[in-house]
C-alpha positions as CSV (number, residue, x, y, z in Angstrom):
1,X,139.6,17.0,33.6
2,X,136.6,18.0,35.8
3,X,134.8,15.0,37.2
4,X,131.3,16.1,36.5
5,X,129.7,13.1,38.3
6,X,131.4,14.2,41.6
7,X,130.3,17.8,41.0
8,X,126.7,16.7,40.4
9,X,126.7,14.6,43.6
10,X,128.3,17.4,45.7
11,X,127.5,20.7,44.0
12,X,128.3,22.7,47.2
13,X,131.9,21.3,47.5
14,X,134.8,23.4,46.3
15,X,136.8,22.0,43.4
16,X,140.2,23.2,42.0
17,X,140.5,24.1,38.4
18,X,142.7,26.5,36.4
19,X,141.2,30.0,36.3
20,X,142.0,30.4,32.6
21,X,140.0,27.4,31.7
22,X,137.0,29.0,33.5
23,X,137.6,32.2,31.6
24,X,137.8,30.4,28.3
25,X,134.5,28.6,29.1
26,X,132.9,31.9,30.1
27,X,134.0,33.6,26.8
28,X,132.7,30.7,24.8
29,X,129.4,30.8,26.7
30,X,129.1,34.6,26.1
31,X,129.8,34.1,22.4
32,X,127.2,31.4,22.2
33,X,124.6,33.5,24.0
34,X,125.4,36.5,21.7
35,X,125.0,34.3,18.6
36,X,121.8,32.7,19.9
37,X,120.4,36.1,20.8
38,X,121.1,37.4,17.2
39,X,119.5,34.3,15.7
40,X,116.4,34.7,18.0
41,X,116.1,38.4,17.0
42,X,116.1,37.4,13.3
43,X,113.5,34.7,13.9
44,X,111.3,37.2,15.8
45,X,111.6,39.7,13.0
46,X,110.6,37.0,10.5
47,X,107.6,36.1,12.6
48,X,106.6,39.8,12.8
49,X,106.8,40.1,9.0
50,X,104.7,37.0,8.7
51,X,102.1,38.4,11.2
52,X,101.9,41.6,9.1
53,X,101.4,39.6,5.9
54,X,98.6,37.6,7.6
55,X,97.0,40.9,8.7
56,X,97.1,42.2,5.1
57,X,95.6,38.9,3.8
58,X,92.8,39.2,6.3
59,X,92.1,42.8,5.0
60,X,92.1,41.5,1.5
61,X,89.8,38.7,2.4
62,X,87.3,41.3,3.7
63,X,87.7,43.2,0.4
64,X,87.0,40.0,-1.5
65,X,83.9,39.4,0.6
66,X,82.7,43.0,-0.1
67,X,83.3,42.4,-3.8
68,X,81.4,39.1,-3.7
69,X,78.4,41.0,-2.2
70,X,78.7,43.5,-5.0
71,X,78.8,40.6,-7.5
72,X,75.6,39.3,-6.0
73,X,74.0,42.8,-6.4
74,X,75.3,42.9,-10.0
75,X,73.7,39.5,-10.7
76,X,70.4,40.9,-9.4
77,X,70.9,43.9,-11.7
78,X,71.7,41.6,-14.6
79,X,68.4,39.7,-14.0
80,X,66.6,43.0,-13.9
81,X,68.4,44.0,-17.1
82,X,67.1,40.8,-18.8
83,X,63.6,41.6,-17.6
84,X,63.9,45.1,-19.0
85,X,65.1,43.7,-22.3
86,X,62.1,41.4,-22.5
87,X,59.8,44.4,-21.8
88,X,61.7,46.3,-24.4
89,X,61.1,43.6,-26.9
90,X,57.4,43.4,-26.1
91,X,57.1,47.2,-26.4
92,X,59.0,47.1,-29.7
93,X,56.4,44.6,-31.0
94,X,53.6,46.8,-29.8
95,X,55.2,49.7,-31.4
96,X,55.5,47.8,-34.7
97,X,51.8,47.0,-34.5
98,X,51.0,50.7,-33.8
99,X,53.1,51.7,-36.8
100,X,51.1,49.2,-38.9
101,X,47.9,50.7,-37.7
102,X,49.2,54.2,-38.4
103,X,50.1,53.1,-41.9
104,X,46.6,51.7,-42.4
105,X,45.0,54.8,-41.0
106,X,47.3,57.0,-43.1
107,X,46.2,55.0,-46.2
108,X,42.5,55.4,-45.1
109,X,43.0,59.1,-44.7
110,X,44.6,59.4,-48.1
111,X,41.8,57.4,-49.7
112,X,39.2,59.6,-47.9
113,X,41.0,62.8,-48.9
114,X,40.9,61.6,-52.5
115,X,37.2,60.8,-52.3
116,X,36.6,64.2,-50.7
117,X,38.4,65.9,-53.6
118,X,36.5,63.8,-56.2
119,X,33.1,64.0,-54.4
120,X,33.3,67.5,-52.9
121,X,29.9,68.3,-54.4
122,X,28.2,65.0,-53.5
123,X,25.3,64.4,-51.1
124,X,25.0,64.2,-47.3
125,X,26.2,60.6,-47.3
126,X,29.6,61.6,-48.5
127,X,29.7,64.4,-45.9
128,X,29.0,61.9,-43.2
129,X,31.8,59.7,-44.6
130,X,34.1,62.7,-44.4
131,X,33.2,63.3,-40.7
132,X,33.8,59.7,-40.0
133,X,37.2,60.0,-41.6
134,X,38.0,63.1,-39.5
135,X,37.1,61.1,-36.4
136,X,39.4,58.3,-37.4
137,X,42.1,61.0,-37.9
138,X,41.7,62.2,-34.3
139,X,42.0,58.6,-33.0
140,X,45.1,58.3,-35.1
141,X,46.7,61.4,-33.6
142,X,45.9,60.1,-30.1
143,X,47.6,56.8,-30.9
144,X,50.5,58.7,-32.3
145,X,51.0,60.6,-29.1
146,X,50.8,57.4,-27.0
147,X,53.3,55.8,-29.3
148,X,55.7,58.7,-28.9
149,X,55.4,58.5,-25.1
150,X,56.2,54.8,-25.3
151,X,59.2,55.5,-27.4
152,X,60.5,58.1,-24.8
153,X,60.0,55.6,-22.0
154,X,62.0,53.0,-24.0
155,X,64.8,55.5,-24.5
156,X,65.0,56.1,-20.7
157,X,65.1,52.4,-20.0
158,X,67.9,51.9,-22.6
159,X,69.9,54.7,-20.9
160,X,69.5,52.9,-17.6
161,X,70.8,49.7,-19.1
162,X,73.9,51.5,-20.4
163,X,74.6,52.7,-16.9
164,X,74.3,49.2,-15.5
165,X,76.7,47.9,-18.1
166,X,79.2,50.6,-17.1
167,X,78.9,49.6,-13.4
168,X,79.4,45.9,-14.3
169,X,82.6,46.7,-16.2
170,X,84.0,48.7,-13.3
171,X,83.2,46.0,-10.8
172,X,84.9,43.3,-12.9
173,X,88.0,45.5,-13.1
174,X,88.1,45.8,-9.3
175,X,87.7,42.0,-8.9
176,X,90.7,41.4,-11.2
177,X,92.9,43.9,-9.3
178,X,92.0,42.3,-6.0
179,X,92.8,38.8,-7.3
180,X,96.2,40.1,-8.6
181,X,97.0,41.5,-5.1
182,X,96.1,38.3,-3.4
183,X,98.4,36.3,-5.7
184,X,101.3,38.7,-4.9
185,X,100.7,38.4,-1.2
186,X,100.7,34.6,-1.4
187,X,104.0,34.6,-3.2
188,X,105.5,36.9,-0.6
189,X,104.3,34.7,2.3
190,X,105.8,31.6,0.5
191,X,109.2,33.4,0.2
192,X,109.1,34.5,3.9
193,X,108.3,30.9,5.0
194,X,111.3,29.7,3.0
195,X,113.6,32.3,4.6
196,X,112.3,31.3,8.1
197,X,113.0,27.6,7.4
198,X,116.5,28.4,6.2
199,X,117.3,30.5,9.3
200,X,116.0,27.7,11.5
201,X,118.2,25.2,9.9
202,X,121.2,27.6,10.1
203,X,120.5,28.0,13.9
204,X,120.4,24.2,14.4
205,X,123.7,23.8,12.4
206,X,125.3,26.6,14.4
207,X,124.3,24.9,17.7
208,X,125.7,21.6,16.5
209,X,129.0,23.3,15.5
210,X,129.2,24.9,19.0
211,X,128.9,21.6,20.6
212,X,131.7,20.2,18.4
213,X,133.9,23.1,19.3
214,X,133.6,22.7,23.1
215,X,137.1,22.0,24.4
216,X,137.8,19.0,26.7
217,X,137.9,19.8,30.4
218,X,141.4,19.2,31.8
219,X,142.0,16.5,34.3
220,X,143.4,18.1,37.5
221,X,143.4,14.9,39.5
222,X,147.1,14.2,38.6
223,X,148.3,17.7,39.5
224,X,150.7,18.1,42.5
225,X,148.8,20.7,44.5
226,X,151.7,21.3,46.8
227,X,154.2,22.2,44.1
228,X,154.5,25.8,43.1
229,X,156.0,27.5,40.0
230,X,158.8,29.9,41.0
231,X,160.4,32.7,39.0
232,X,163.8,31.7,37.6
233,X,165.0,35.3,38.1
234,X,163.9,36.3,41.6
235,X,162.6,33.0,42.9
236,X,159.2,34.7,43.5
237,X,156.1,32.5,43.9
238,X,153.5,35.0,42.8
239,X,153.2,33.8,39.3
240,X,150.3,34.3,36.8
241,X,149.5,32.8,33.4
242,X,149.0,35.2,30.4
243,X,148.4,34.7,26.7
244,X,151.5,34.4,24.4
245,X,150.1,36.4,21.4
246,X,153.2,35.5,19.4
247,X,152.0,31.9,19.2
248,X,148.6,31.1,17.7
249,X,147.5,27.5,18.4
250,X,144.2,27.4,16.5
251,X,141.1,29.4,15.5
252,X,137.6,29.0,16.7
253,X,135.6,30.6,13.9
254,X,137.5,33.9,13.3
255,X,138.8,34.0,17.0
256,X,142.5,32.9,17.5
257,X,143.4,30.7,20.4
258,X,146.9,31.7,21.8
259,X,149.5,29.7,23.7
260,X,150.1,30.4,27.4
261,X,153.2,31.6,29.3
262,X,154.2,32.5,32.9
263,X,154.8,36.0,34.3
264,X,156.2,36.9,37.6
265,X,154.1,39.5,39.5
266,X,157.2,40.6,41.5
267,X,159.8,41.3,38.8
268,X,157.7,41.0,35.6
269,X,159.9,38.3,34.0
270,X,158.1,36.1,31.4
271,X,159.0,32.5,30.3
272,X,157.4,29.4,28.8
């Protein structure tokens, strides 16, 4: 086992440890760094998607502000519409009055025409009455023309009101579509936040498991440094340790951990 306290006190000092242990530690560190890099990439991708969603939300918020401005304009048009309706009602009352006057004048003309028929051979007084009646008929025609003009103006105003109603309906439909899009974006953001939390928890659990799987460091203090392994075939001292892939000791995740055996560099003989 490595005495880490001594290593910390004298980091520049040379320490003896089996090379295979160092290789195992390096492989595990490389695996950990690879897994952490993958998890970091996934987290960065999730953050990128969240930034894109936030950008879209900002765009929709601007659209909502524009629609709110249109809504204010529409409310102003609605007030104007109410004013025009009041004017229309007043004009309708005036038109009714004019029609009453026309009816009265028409009745007067009819009475006068009857009298002219009955008193065609009467004196100058009846002729003057006839002239008076003709003058009243002229005034009636003038009022009739004015009434027709008022009716035409009311028709134009009514057409304008119809256009305003059409615009209002279209703006309401746009507002409803924008609200639906905002709701969809909020749901997507909620889902992405949930995925991000799950991946963060998975990364924490993965780091905890890696700490649990760290192998104990062997104690080399009891080794006899002067003793050497020799080959039983040729008595050679150049020996190396290799993996015995016929014996699986355990698994780290999906990675098998093999037993070790000796191999002579001189004659190639292998033994346990």
